[in-house]
C-alpha positions in Angstrom: 14.5 -25.2 -17.8 13.7 -28.4 -20.1 10.8 -29.6 -17.7 8.9 -25.8 -17.9 9.9 -25.1 -22.2 8.6 -29.1 -22.9 5.5 -28.8 -20.9 4.8 -25.7 -21.9 1.2 -24.7 -24.3 2.3 -24.3 -28.0 3.4 -20.6 -28.7 4.4 -20.2 -25.3 7.6 -22.1 -24.8 9.3 -18.2 -24.3 7.1 -17.3 -21.6 7.3 -20.7 -19.5 11.0 -21.1 -20.0 11.9 -17.8 -18.8 10.1 -18.7 -14.8 12.8 -21.2 -13.7 15.0 -18.3 -15.0 13.7 -16.1 -12.7 15.3 -18.2 -9.5 18.8 -17.0 -10.5 18.4 -13.3 -9.9 15.8 -14.1 -7.3 18.8 -16.2 -5.5 21.2 -13.1 -6.5 18.7 -10.3 -4.4 18.5 -12.8 -1.5 22.4 -13.3 -1.6 23.2 -9.8 -2.1 20.7 -8.7 0.2 22.1 -10.9 2.7 25.6 -9.6 2.1 24.4 -6.2 2.3 22.6 -6.3 6.0 26.3 -8.4 6.9 28.3 -5.4 5.7 26.7 -3.4 8.6 29.2 -5.9 10.6 33.0 -4.8 11.6 35.2 -7.1 10.1 36.0 -9.1 13.1 32.6 -10.2 13.7 31.9 -11.1 9.6 34.9 -13.5 9.7 34.3 -14.6 13.7 30.8 -15.6 12.3 28.5 -13.4 10.0 29.8 -15.1 7.2 28.3 -18.4 8.4 24.8 -17.2 8.3 24.7 -16.9 4.4 25.9 -20.8 4.2 23.4 -21.8 6.8 20.6 -20.1 5.5 21.2 -21.6 1.7 20.7 -25.3 3.3 16.9 -24.5 3.2 17.0 -23.3 -0.6 18.9 -26.7 -1.3 15.8 -28.7 0.8 13.5 -27.0 -1.7 15.5 -27.6 -4.8 15.3 -31.2 -3.6 11.6 -31.5 -2.6 10.7 -29.9 -6.1 12.9 -32.1 -8.1 12.1 -35.4 -7.0 8.2 -34.5 -7.0 8.4 -33.2 -10.7 7.2 -35.6 -13.7 9.0 -36.1 -17.1 7.2 -34.1 -20.2 5.0 -35.6 -22.5 7.7 -34.9 -24.9 10.2 -37.0 -23.2 7.5 -39.9 -22.6 6.8 -40.1 -26.3 10.5 -40.5 -27.5 10.6 -43.0 -24.7 7.4 -44.9 -26.5 9.2 -44.8 -29.7 12.2 -46.1 -28.5 14.2 -42.6 -29.8 16.0 -42.3 -26.0 19.8 -43.1 -26.8 22.5 -44.9 -24.7 25.2 -41.9 -25.4 23.6 -38.8 -25.8 26.8 -37.3 -25.2 27.7 -39.3 -28.8 24.7 -38.4 -30.7 24.3 -35.0 -29.6 27.7 -34.4 -31.2 27.2 -36.7 -34.2 23.8 -35.1 -35.5 24.3 -31.6 -33.6 27.3 -30.6 -33.7 26.8 -27.1 -35.4 23.8 -26.1 -33.0 25.6 -27.0 -30.2 28.8 -24.7 -31.3 26.0 -21.8 -31.7 24.7 -22.7 -28.6 28.3 -22.2 -26.9 28.6 -19.0 -29.0 25.4 -17.9 -27.9 25.4 -17.7 -24.1 29.0 -16.2 -24.3 27.4 -13.0 -23.8 24.8 -14.0 -21.2 27.5 -15.7 -18.9 30.3 -12.4 -19.5 27.0 -9.9 -18.9 26.0 -11.7 -15.4 29.7 -11.9 -14.4 30.5 -8.2 -14.9 27.5 -6.6 -13.4 26.1 -9.6 -10.7 30.1 -10.4 -9.5 33.0 -8.3 -11.4 31.1 -4.5 -10.7 30.8 -4.8 -6.7 34.9 -5.4 -6.3 35.7 -2.6 -9.6 33.0 0.2 -7.7 34.3 -0.6 -4.1 38.3 -1.2 -4.9 38.8 1.1 -8.2 36.3 3.7 -7.8 36.1 3.8 -3.8 32.5 3.9 -3.2 31.1 2.3 -0.6 30.3 -1.1 -0.7 26.8 -0.3 0.0 26.1 1.3 -3.3 27.8 -1.3 -5.1 25.2 -4.0 -3.6 22.1 -1.6 -3.9 22.9 -1.3 -8.1 22.9 -5.1 -8.1 19.9 -5.5 -5.8 17.9 -3.1 -7.8 19.2 -4.7 -11.0 18.1 -8.0 -9.8 14.6 -6.9 -8.6 13.7 -5.3 -12.0 15.1 -8.7 -13.9 12.7 -10.5 -11.8 10.2 -8.5 -13.1 11.6 -8.1 -17.3 11.9 -12.1 -17.3 8.5 -13.5 -18.1 8.1 -10.2 -20.0 10.9 -11.0 -22.5 10.2 -14.7 -22.5 6.6 -13.6 -23.6 8.0 -11.1 -25.8 10.2 -14.0 -27.5 6.9 -15.9 -28.4 6.0 -13.0 -30.5 8.8 -11.4 -32.2 11.0 -14.7 -32.3 14.1 -15.3 -30.0 16.9 -15.0 -32.6 15.9 -11.5 -33.1 15.4 -10.3 -29.2 18.5 -12.3 -28.0 20.8 -10.8 -30.9 19.7 -7.7 -30.2 19.6 -7.4 -26.8 23.1 -8.8 -27.1 24.5 -5.9 -29.4 23.3 -4.1 -27.2 24.5 -4.9 -24.2 28.2 -4.5 -26.0 27.3 -1.2 -27.1 26.0 0.0 -23.9 29.8 -0.9 -21.8 31.1 2.5 -23.0 28.0 5.1 -21.4 27.5 2.7 -18.6 31.4 2.4 -17.4 31.6 6.3 -18.3 28.5 7.3 -15.7 29.9 4.7 -12.7 33.0 7.2 -12.9 30.8 9.8 -11.5 30.7 7.9 -8.3 27.2 8.8 -7.4 25.0 6.3 -5.8 22.5 7.1 -7.8 23.8 7.4 -11.2 25.9 3.9 -10.6 22.2 2.8 -9.8 21.0 3.5 -13.4 24.5 2.5 -14.8 24.0 -1.3 -13.9 20.7 -1.6 -14.0 20.3 -0.5 -17.3 22.1 -3.4 -18.9 21.4 -5.9 -16.4 18.0 -5.2 -15.2 16.3 -4.5 -18.1 18.3 -5.8 -21.9 20.3 -8.8 -20.2 16.5 -10.4 -18.9 15.9 -9.8 -23.0 18.9 -12.4 -23.5 18.6 -14.2 -20.1 14.3 -14.5 -20.7 14.1 -16.5 -24.1 17.7 -18.3 -23.3 15.6 -21.5 -22.0 13.5 -21.7 -25.1 16.1 -21.0 -27.6 18.5 -24.1 -26.4 15.7 -26.0 -26.2 14.9 -25.3 -29.9 18.1 -25.7 -31.2 17.9 -30.2 -30.1 15.8 -33.2 -30.5 13.9 -35.0 -27.8 16.6 -37.3 -27.4 19.4 -35.2 -27.0 17.7 -32.3 -25.6 18.5 -32.6 -21.9 22.0 -33.4 -22.9 23.0 -30.7 -25.2 21.1 -28.0 -22.8 23.5 -28.6 -20.1 26.6 -29.5 -22.3 26.3 -26.0 -24.0 25.1 -24.1 -20.3 28.1 -25.9 -18.2 30.9 -26.0 -20.8 30.2 -22.7 -21.8 30.9 -21.5 -18.2 34.3 -22.4 -18.1 34.7 -19.2 -20.8 31.7 -17.2 -20.5 31.2 -17.2 -16.7 33.8 -18.4 -14.6 36.7 -16.7 -16.6 35.3 -13.4 -16.7 36.0 -12.2 -13.3 39.9 -13.3 -14.2 39.5 -11.8 -17.5 38.1 -8.1 -16.8 40.2 -7.9 -13.6 43.3 -8.3 -16.3 41.5 -6.0 -18.8 41.5 -3.2 -16.1 45.3 -3.5 -14.6 46.4 -3.7 -18.4 44.1 -0.2 -19.1 45.8 1.8 -16.0 42.3 0.9 -14.3 40.2 2.6 -16.7 37.5 0.1 -17.8 37.8 1.1 -21.4 39.3 -2.4 -22.6 36.9 -4.1 -20.3 34.1 -2.3 -22.6 35.4 -3.4 -26.0 35.8 -6.8 -24.6 32.3 -7.1 -24.0 31.6 -5.7 -27.3 33.4 -8.2 -28.9 32.0 -11.1 -26.8 28.2 -8.9 -28.2 29.2 -9.5 -31.4 30.4 -13.1 -31.7 26.9 -14.1 -29.5 25.0 -12.5 -32.1 26.2 -14.0 -35.2 25.9 -17.2 -33.3 22.3 -16.3 -32.9 21.5 -15.4 -36.1 23.2 -18.4 -37.6 20.8 -20.4 -35.9 17.3 -21.8 -37.7 14.1 -19.9 -36.2 11.8 -22.5 -34.5 10.1 -20.6 -32.1 6.8 -21.4 -34.0 7.7 -25.2 -34.7 6.7 -28.2 -32.7 10.0 -29.6 -30.6 8.7 -32.6 -30.1 8.9 -33.3 -33.8 12.4 -34.3 -34.7 14.3 -31.6 -36.6 15.2 -34.0 -39.5 11.3 -34.7 -40.0 10.9 -31.0 -40.2 12.9 -30.6 -43.0 11.8 -33.0 -44.9 8.9 -32.0 -44.6 
């Protein structure tokens, strides 16, 4: 994401940064589609050999990703920092020395993104099939539809963030995700394939795109060039502990605590959305600034 953002022309960081994000829904669409196809196998065949197909096919994607990464050039902003001897020896130490506030705000902002993806992209399949006893194909169809919508919406939302500002778009969409949880889970309770597809697609396909699309540019703008790679990586990977990895476990526990009803899950998402929105609104708006210039220089100007 950093490479796409730093290579982008002026005023289009959100749009260019959104394209690498398209890989996530595209991968989700491919993987869910494959699982959908394999779900027609009986359990004996699936556990004997069917599950191996997905792993074998993933090797192709690994090869493509490795080829792209080895051939891509560094960005002009990073090369400029190298020429000016601004590259630090221990970037993680420099990150916390100079960008502590922005690092914490980035972690908080990504909270709702990780929770949303894992609620509607991961947990929802088990909830629909295990709790509402809907066919697995219906649950997978809802996720596939949302992924297809997201592929289209991410660049649109990235470009939109270039115009209205990333803080406004990200923060508003984050709050909307929290509010939508209650009516969308209520809609799923009808156990209709069509209504379930709508209930998943609205928050996940449309609204989540307004979070995930601008995210690459938003996080890139938090950090100066000398620590940008480290800053984005730390925010994204460390927040995965509580924002992504723990979410299905938290949601499952809340579902049991609520007696099989999803309202505690919805309340959790709402609280998370408020935390993330507050973090985003506490950030400095840099969507019209030159991120090749250090923040200290901009403040002194």
